N, C-alpha and C positions, 0 to 999 in steps of 0.2 A: 579573816575569812579565807578558807582554802579555795583555790580555783579548781576547775574541773580536772585539768591535766595533773594537778597535784594529787587530787583524790585518786585518779586513775593510777598514778605512779605508786602511791602508798598501797593501794589495793593489790596491784600487780606484784609489788615487792613482797607483801605479806604472803600472797599466794605462792610466789616463787620460793621463798624461804621455807614455808610450810611443806610445799611439794617436795623440795629438795631433802628436807629432814625425813619426811615420811618415806620417800622412795629410797633414801640411803638406809634407813632402818630395815625396810623390807628386803632390800638387796643384800644387806649384811646377814640377815637371818637365813635367806634362801641359799646364799653362797656357803655359809657356815654349815647349814644342815646338809646340803649336797656333798660338801667336802667330808663331813663326818661319816655319812653313809658310804661314800666311796672308800674312805680310809678303813672303815670297818671291814668291808669286803676284802680289801688288799691284805689287811692284817690277818684275817682268818686264813686266807690262802698261804701266807707266809708261815703261820703256825703249823698248818698241815704239812708243809714241806719240811719244817724243822723237826716235826715229830718223827719223820722218817730218818732223819740224820742223828737223832738223839741217842740211839743205842750205840753209835760209834764214837760218841764224844767221851774223851777222857778228862778234859779239863773244861769245866763250865765257864770259868772266867775268860779263858782264851776264846771259847766258842762264842760267848756273848760279844766280846770285842771284835771278832772277825765279822759277825753278822752286822754289827753297827757300822763297821768300815765299809762293807760291801753294799748295804742297803740304807744307811743313815737312820735305821730304826733303833730305838732305845729298847734294850733287852734287859729284863729282870727275871731272875730265877729265885723263887721263894719256896722255902720248906713248908711242910704242912703245919708247923708250929708258928709260921710267920716270919722266920729268920731269912734275911736276904743272903742267898747262896752265891749269886753272881749278879753284877751290875755293869752295864756297858758304859755308862756316862758318869757315874759318881763312885766314890769310895764306899763299898758295901758295909764297911765297919762303922761308918758314921750314920748309917740309915736306921730309922726306927723299925720296930716290929710291924709287919704288914698284915698280920692276921685279921685285924679289924677293918681292912680296906674293903670297900663295897664290891669291887670287881673280884676280889679273892673269895669273899663269901658267896657271891653269885656263882662263880665258877665251881665252888664246892658242891653246889646244889644242881647246877645245870651244866650243859656242855660247854658254854662259854659265859664269861662275865664281861659286861661292857660298862664303860663310864667315860664321860668327858669331864676333865677336871683341870683346874689351873695348878701348875706345878711351881711352887715357890723356889724349888731347887734350881730350875733352869729358867724360871720366870716366863712361862709361856703356857697356853692352853694345849692339853694333850688328849688324844683319843687313846684309851686303854682297852686292849682285848686280852683276856686271860683264859687259859685252858689248863685243866689238871691233867698232867702226864705222869708216866712212870720212868724214873731214871734209876737204873741199877736196883730195881725192885723196891724203890721208895717213891711214894707219891710227892711230886713237886708241882708248883704252879708256874707255868711258863707264861710270862707277860710281855707282850710287845706293845709299844706305844709310838705314836708319831705326832709331831708338833703341827698345830693349826696355823703356824705363822704364814705359811704359803697362802692359806685361805684369806688371812687378813691382808696380805699383799694384793691379792686379786681384788678384794673389796676396796682397798684404797685406790687402786688403779681405776676401778669402775666409778668410785666416788669423784675422783678428779675429772673423769670424762663427763659425769653428770653435771658437775659444777660448771665446766666449760660450756656444755650444751645449754644449760639453763641460763648461763650468762648471756650467750648469743640470743636466746629467746627473750630475755628481759630487755635487752637493748632494742630488739625489734618491736617488742610490746610497748616500750616507752615511746618509740617513734610513732607507732600506730595510735597510742593513747593521746599523744600531742596533737596529731592530725584530727582525730575524732573530737578532741576537746575544742579545736578551732571551729570545726563544723557545728558542734553543739552550741558553742558561743555565738556563731553567726545566726543560727536559727532562733536562739533565745533572744538575741538582740532584735531580730525582726519582730518577734512577738511583743517584746517590751515596748518597742517603738510604736507598734500598732496600738497597744493599750494606752500609750501616752496620747496618741491621736484621738482615740475614743474618749479619753478623759477630757479632751478639749472639744468634744462634740463634733469631731470630724468623722462622721460615720461612713464616709465614702473612701476612707483611707485604704491602701493596698498592703497586704501582708503576703510575703512569698518565702516561706521556709523551703530550702532546697534539698536537704540531705536526709531527714528522718521522717518516716511516715507518722510517727507519734506526734511530732510537732505540727505536721500537716493536718492531722485530725484536730489538734488543739486550735490551729488557725481557722479551720472550717467552723468549729464550734464558736469561736470568737466572732467570725463573720456573721453567723446566724444571730448571735447576741447583738452585734452592732446593728444588724438589720432590724431586729425587734426594737432596739433602743431608738433607732432612727424613726421607725414607725410611731413609737410612743411620743417622740419629740414632735413629730408632725401633728399627732393627735393633740398633744399638749398645746401646740401653737394654735391649732384650730379651736380647741376648747377655750384658750385665752381670748382668741379673736371673737369667739361666740359670746364669752362673758362680757367682753367690751361692747359687742353689739347689743346684748341684752341690757347692759347698763345704759347704753345710749337710747335704746328703745324705751327703757323705763323712764329715763329723763324726758324723752319725747312725749310719752303718754301722760306723765305728770304735768308737763307744760301744756299738753293738749287739754287735759281735764281742767287744769287751772284756768286756761284761757277760755274754754268753752263754757265752763260753769260760771265764770265771772259775769258774763253778759246776762244770762237769764236770772242769776241770783241778784245782780245789781238792779235788773228791771223789777224783780219781785220786791226787793227792798224799797226801790223808788216809789212804785205804786202804793205799797203798803204805808210808807211814811206819809205820802200825800193824803191818803184816806184818813190816817190817824190825825194829821194836822188840821184837816178840814172836815169835821164830822157832819157839817151841814151841806156838803157838796151835792150837786145836782144828781138825781137818781140815775140818769143816763150816763153821766161821767163815772159814777161809782160802779155801775154795771160794766162799762167798758174797761175800767181799771181791773176789776175782778176777773174779767175774761183774759186780760193780758197776764195777770198773775197765774191763772190756771194754765194758759198756753205755755208759759215759761216753765211751770212745774212739770207739765207733760213732756216738754223738751228735755228736761233734766232726767225724768224717769225713762224716756226713750234711750238716752245715751247710756244710762246705767244698765238697761236691759240688753243693749247691744254688746256692751262690755262683758256682762255676765254670760251672754250666749256664746261669745267667742272663746271665753275661758272654758266653758263646759264642752264645747265642740273640740277644742284642742286637747283637753284631758279625756276625751271620749266618755264623758259622763252622760251624754244624751244618746238614746237609742231611737232609731227611726221607727215610725208607726205607719207602715205603708197602707195605702188604699187605692182603689181605681178611680181615676178622674181624667177629664179631658184637659190636656195641657194648653190647648188653644183657648179654651174658655177661661182658664185660670189666668193666662197672660192678658187677655182682654179685661178681666176684672182688675188686675194690677194697674193696667194702663188707665182705666177709668178713675181709680183712686188717686194715682199720681197726677192725673189731669187737674184735680182740685188744688194740688200743691203748686203746679206750674200752669196757671190759667192762661198765660200769654204764649205758651209753647204748644206744639202739636207732637203727638206720639203716634206714628203710623204702624199698623199691624197688617201682616200678610201671612197666609198659611191656612191649611185645612185642619179638620179635626184630627187630634193626635192623642188617642187613649194611652195612658201610662199607668204604672203601678209603683207608687212612691209615697214618701211622706209629704202630703200636700202642703202642710204649714211650712216645712223647710224649703220646698221648691218655690213656694210663694216668696219666701225671704230671698232666695237666690235671684229670682226675676226682678223683684223690687229693687234689690241692691244694684243689679246690673243696669237697669233703666235709670235709677236715681243717679248713679255714678256718671252715666252718659249725659244726663241733663245738666249736671253740675259743671262738667268739663267741656261743654260745647254750647254755642249760642244758637245753633240752628236746630231744626227738627231732628228727632231721633226715630229710627225705624226698628221694629221688632219683627223678626221673620222666623217661621218654622218651615224648613225645607231641607232636603238631602239628609234627613235623619239628624238634624241639628236645630237648636234654638239659637238665634243670633240677635245681638243687640248692636246696631250700627249707628255710629255718630260721625259727624264731620267737624269734630273739634280740633283742639291743638295737636292731638296725637301724643305719642310717648316715645322718648328717646330710646334707642336700642339698648343702651347700658342700664336702663331702668326697667326693662320688660321683665327680667327675672326677679326683681325686687318688689314689683308692684303688688304682688299677692301676699307679701310679708305683713305680719301683724304690725299695726301702728305706722306703716309706711305710706306716705302720700307724695305724689309727684310735686304738686304745688305746695311747698311746705309753709309758705307765708300766707296762704289763704285757708283760714280755719273754718270748719263747719262742724256740725254735730256728729259726723261719721267717725272722727278720731282715727281715720285710716284703718277701720275695721271691716268695711264693706266687702272688699274683694277677698280678705282673709276668711271671712265667714262663708263666702261663696265657695272657696276652695275646700274648706272643711266639709261642707254639706255635700258637695259633689263627690268628694272622696268617700263619704259614707254610702253614696248611691253607686259606687264603682264607676264613676265618670270623672271628668276633669275639665278644668277651665282652659280654653285656648284663646290666645290674644294675638291679633294681627294689627299692627299700627305703623303709620308713617307720620313723621312730624309735619304738621301743617296741613295734613289731609284728613286725618281722623283715625278711628279705631273700630275694630270688630271684636266683640267679646262673644264667645259661643261655647256651648258644651254639647257633647254627644248624647243622643237619646237611646242608643242601643241597649244599654244595661237596664234602663227604665222600662223598655218595652219587653225585654226578655224575662223580666221578673213576673210578668203577668201569668 
């Protein structure tokens, strides 16, 4: 694999050679064309001067030789039939007939004949200018020509200068390319190291490209990507923790259901087996056993109803059916009903009439669960109060540890995990769901060893009226 400075070198070298060849070709054409045009002008002037001298010429060969000696021009005099009458550079007797030469034919039709042609005789490019003149009352073609060798010499001098200049340029370019390559390599190394850190889930790694804005843009894009990956990783961990919690809760509820259902089912089975084994049992005993069977069946039904209610509330499958009622009267009804369940305990109530507009059945469930919860986790009397726009249930029980306050309203969570009852840890979860539907929320204040206050705000329930 080629490195960057190798690629830069090859590219610069190709550009250098191509530019050199192209510039050389263009320079050659321009120099040659400029030389040809300038030589044409000079040759026309020379022919005009020679035309004035021609009437005084006696010997054309000597005249051509003198002109060549003085001006270095090649002079050829050609008859109308194409025969070479005089030649300054070669033996005229060995030369071919020139009648078919392009410059001769053009001069026969126009004032001047022009052509640039390679001469095999002297092995050089020549510019030819021809004009038809009269010499001793006979038409002759007077042709002057000059070599382009000087133009080629100028081109070669320029080409050598170009080669030297471009060589300096390529050396400078190579040094610059090497330095750029090192900078590019540094920035790329920064990015590749950063990618390696990301692949190892180090989303807080630092990337600092120093030289090129393009790499800086890539680095910023990668940082944003790493930030998103880090966020997703956190979400993944949270989701994994949530799954573990759900699995734990599922195990807890299965254990709770198994434990809670075993006692009533065992009682039902025991009483039923006794009745089956003793068909002649006393009527009073049979009636008492049947009542026990019914109570345990109702207990199982109640647990299933609470579980079903919590699921429906969590999935928002239940809609509230609001109506106007007095919250104080409802609270006293709930206290009266729970008094039968706890005949040895007292539930105190204080508060004035409090008209609200809410789902009466759901609010009854809330008050029942709060009072029932307070009765289970305290041995002293419980107080229910409506004041300061709140309904409060106050107990003087064991209290709740600070680290458990946020968890206590979670589904299936219970503080005393080894003391099972038929709530299965659903009571406060149901309360939270119901209050949320009524735009209120459950507040808990508790101190270990002193007791707890469970309350909810009544503002939303009153505003709905």
